[in-house]
C-alpha positions in Angstrom: 164.3 -34.1 97.5 160.8 -35.6 97.5 158.3 -33.3 99.3 155.1 -35.3 98.8 154.0 -38.9 98.5 150.8 -37.9 96.6 151.1 -38.6 92.9 149.8 -40.1 89.8 151.5 -41.8 86.9 150.6 -43.7 83.7 152.8 -45.6 81.3 152.6 -47.8 78.3 155.0 -50.4 76.9 154.7 -52.4 73.7 156.8 -55.0 71.8 154.5 -55.2 68.8 152.6 -58.3 70.0 151.7 -57.1 73.5 150.7 -53.7 74.9 151.0 -53.2 78.7 149.3 -50.1 80.3 150.0 -49.3 83.9 148.6 -46.7 86.2 149.9 -45.7 89.7 148.2 -43.6 92.2 149.7 -42.8 95.6 148.6 -40.9 98.7 150.4 -40.0 101.9 150.3 -42.7 104.6 152.5 -43.6 107.5 153.0 -47.2 106.4 153.3 -48.9 103.0 150.0 -50.3 101.7 150.1 -51.7 98.2 146.9 -52.6 96.2 147.4 -54.2 92.9 144.8 -54.9 90.1 146.1 -57.2 87.4 144.8 -59.6 84.8 144.6 -63.3 85.7 147.6 -64.0 83.5 149.8 -62.2 86.0 148.4 -64.0 89.1 151.6 -66.0 89.5 153.7 -62.8 89.4 151.9 -61.0 92.2 154.6 -61.6 94.7 157.4 -60.4 92.4 155.4 -57.3 91.5 154.7 -56.5 95.1 158.4 -57.0 96.1 159.5 -54.7 93.2 157.2 -52.0 94.5 158.4 -52.5 98.1 162.0 -52.1 96.9 161.3 -48.7 95.4 158.6 -47.3 97.7 159.0 -47.1 101.5 155.7 -45.6 102.7 152.3 -44.4 101.4 149.1 -46.0 100.1 149.7 -47.1 96.5 147.2 -48.3 93.9 148.7 -50.1 90.9 146.6 -51.1 87.9 148.0 -53.3 85.1 146.3 -54.0 81.8 147.6 -56.3 79.1 146.3 -56.2 75.5 147.2 -58.7 72.8 146.2 -58.5 69.1 143.2 -56.3 69.8 142.0 -58.4 72.7 142.1 -56.9 76.2 142.7 -58.8 79.5 142.0 -56.3 82.3 141.6 -56.5 86.0 
C-alpha cells in the first residue's frame, strides 16, 4: 500500500554505446502534473514519454529529467 506520493528516484541504463541517466522527483498534489526535461534528440518522443508516465502515475506533481551520453559526449536538458 502506497502511503505517500513524495519520493525521489534515480536510474542509469547503458548498452555500451549510450548511457541514459534519469531522475524522478514527486510531491503530493491532487491532480497529475508532469514536467519533463530532456535533450533535443528526444523531442519527438515527448508525447510517448508523457503517456508512459500517465499510465503508471495517477496523481501528484512529477519532475522527470533525462540525460543521454554517447562516447564521452553529453546531451543534457
